[in-house]
N, C-alpha and C positions, 0 to 999 in steps of 0.2 A: 260626807266631805266632798266638795267639788274638786275634780281633778284639775291640776294646773294647765293653763293654756299652752299648747304646743307652740313654741316661738315661731315655727315655720308656718303655722296655720293662716295668719293674716295675709301671707303672700299667695296662698292657694285657695282661699275660701272668701267669698265676697262678704258674707255675714260677719266673719271674724275680722275682716279688714274694717268693716263699718264700725264695729265696736271699738277696735283699737284706735282708728282715726278720730272718732268723736272724742275719745278720752284724751288723746295727745293734743289735739287741736284746742280742746277746751281749756287746757292748762298752758297753752302757748300764747304769750303776750305779743301779738303781731304788731308791727310798726306801720304807721300811716305817713305817707309823704305829705307835708303841710302844703296848704294852698299857696300859690305864688302866681304872679302875673305871667300869663301865657301857658300855664300848666294845664294840660288836658288829662282827663281820667278815663280809664278803661277797666273793664272787668273781664276776666277769662276763667274758664272752667277746667279744672283737673278732674275729669269725669271718669270714674271707675265703673266698668261694666264687666260682665262675664264674656270672655271671648276664647273660643277653643276650650271651654271648660274651666278656665282659670280667670282670676281678675286681671284686667288690663286697663290702662289709661289711654284715652283717645287723643291722638294728635292729628292735625291736618297739615296738608301742604296747600298754601294759599294759591288762589288762581293767578295765572301769569298776566295780571293786569292790576292797575291801581296800587294802593299802598301795600308794602311788604310782598310784592309780586314774587311768587315761587318760593317763599320762605316757609320753613317749618314753624308751626304755631299751635296754640291751643284755641279751641272755639271761644270766641269773645269779640268784644269791640267797645267803642267809646260809649260813655254814659249819655243818655238823653236827659233833657230837663226833668228834674224831680226824681231821677232814679238813684238808687244805691248801687254800689258795685255788684252786690248780689243780684239785684234786679236786672242790671244790664247783662251780666254774665249768663243768667238763665234765659233771658230773651234771645241773646245771640246764639246760645246753644241750639235753640229751636230754629231760629232763622237760618243758621248756617248749615246744620246737619240734620235737622228735623226731630231732634230728641226733646221731649217735654220733661221738665223737672220743676219741682216746686220747693218752697222754703223747707219743707220737711225732709227733703233729700240733701240739703246742705249740711255738711259735717263740720265746717269751720273755714277759716281762711288763713293764708300765710302772709308774709310781709308784702307791702306794696313794693314794686320794683320801679325805680326811676330810670326809665328807658331813655337812651340818647335821642330818640325821636321826639321827645318832649311830652311823652305820656307817663303818668303814674299808673302802673298796671297792678290791679288787685287780683291775686289768684284765689279762687273759691273752690273748695274741695267738695265733690258730690259723688255719691254712689247710687246707681240706678239698678234696681232689681230686675225690672222688665222694661227696657228702654224702647222696645219696638224697632222697626226698621230704620236704618240710616237713610236719610234723604238729603244728600249734599246739594247745596245751592251752587250751581256751576258758575254763577257770577262771582262767587266769593271763594269757593273751595275747589281746588284741582283734584285732590284725593284725600281719603280718610285712612288712617293707619292706627294700629294698636301696639302698645308696648306693655308686656306683662309686668306685674309688680316684682316678680322675681328677677326680671332683666334690669329693672330700675335699681334694685337693691344689690345687684352683683358687684363684686369688688372691682371688676375690670370695666364697668360702665363709665365712670367719670375718668377723663384724661385731662391733665393739665399741660398745656403747651407753652413753653417759654417764648416770650416775644422779644424781638430785637431791641425795643426801646424800654424793656423792663416789664415785670409783671408776668402773670400766667393767664392764658386764655383757656376757659373750660370748654371741653367737648364732651357731650353726653353721647356715648357710642351705643346706640340702640340696635344696631344691626349692620350688616354689610353695606358700606357706602351710605350709612345713615348717621350723620353727625349733627347734633343740635347744640347751637351756641346760645349765649345770653342774647336777649332776655328770656326766651323760652327755656333754654338750657339751665339758666340759673333757677327758675321757678321749679323745674323738674328736680334739680339737685336739692333744693330746700325741701321739697315734698319727700324725696327719698330720705334725707337726713332726719327731718323732724317727725314725719308720720311713720315711715317704715322702720327707721333705725332708732328713733327715740332720742335724737341729739338736738341740742339747742344751737342753731347756726343762723347767721345772717348773710345776705347776698347782695346788698345794695351797692357794694363797691366792685362787683364783678366787671371785668373788662367785656366790652361789646365790640364785635367786628364793625368796621366802618359802614359796611353795606346794610346793617340793620337800622341805620338812620332813616332809610327811605321806605 
C-alpha cells in the first residue's frame, strides 16, 4: 500500500509540488478574457525553483524605466504575433532573467487577469528542476527575488486593506517592507489558493492601485 502524501510535502519538496500542481491545475477551469478593441495580451510565469533547499517562486522588481517602472512583477510580457500566452511567458522568462523552460515544464495556467493598464495577463505555472544561473536583463529587471511556497501559503501573507471609497485592497506580505498588490498580488493569491491550498477562487474583480496603470 502506498503511504498517504504528507500534506506539508508540496510546500517543501519541488517534486511533490510539481505532482500536486499538475493535478490541481489540470482540473481547474481557467477563465479567458474575451477579445475586445484595444485589448492587449501578455503572459507571465509563476516559476517554482529550489532556493535555499526549498521550493520558491521567482518575482522581479522591474527596472526603473519604461512600463511598470520599479513595480513588483512576474517574469513575462506581451504576446508577439502568432504566440500563445505560454509561448510569450516562456520567451520572456528567458529574455528577462535567463532561465530556459519548455512546454514540458508547464504545469498549467490560472485565470486571465484584466489589468487596468489594458492588458489581459495569463499566468502560466512552471516548475524547473535545474534552471541554471539567473541572468537578469538590466534593461528590464532591477532585481530578482524568491518567495517560498510556505510563505505564500502562510495565514498571515494575504492582508485585506479597507479603502475609503469601498472595497478591500489585497496586499501579499511576502517579507519586511515587501507588499505586492494586484495584478501580480492577485495572481499570487490565486496561485496560493488554487494550487497550494486546493480552493476554487476567482480574482478578476480585485482592486488595483492607480499606479499600476502605468
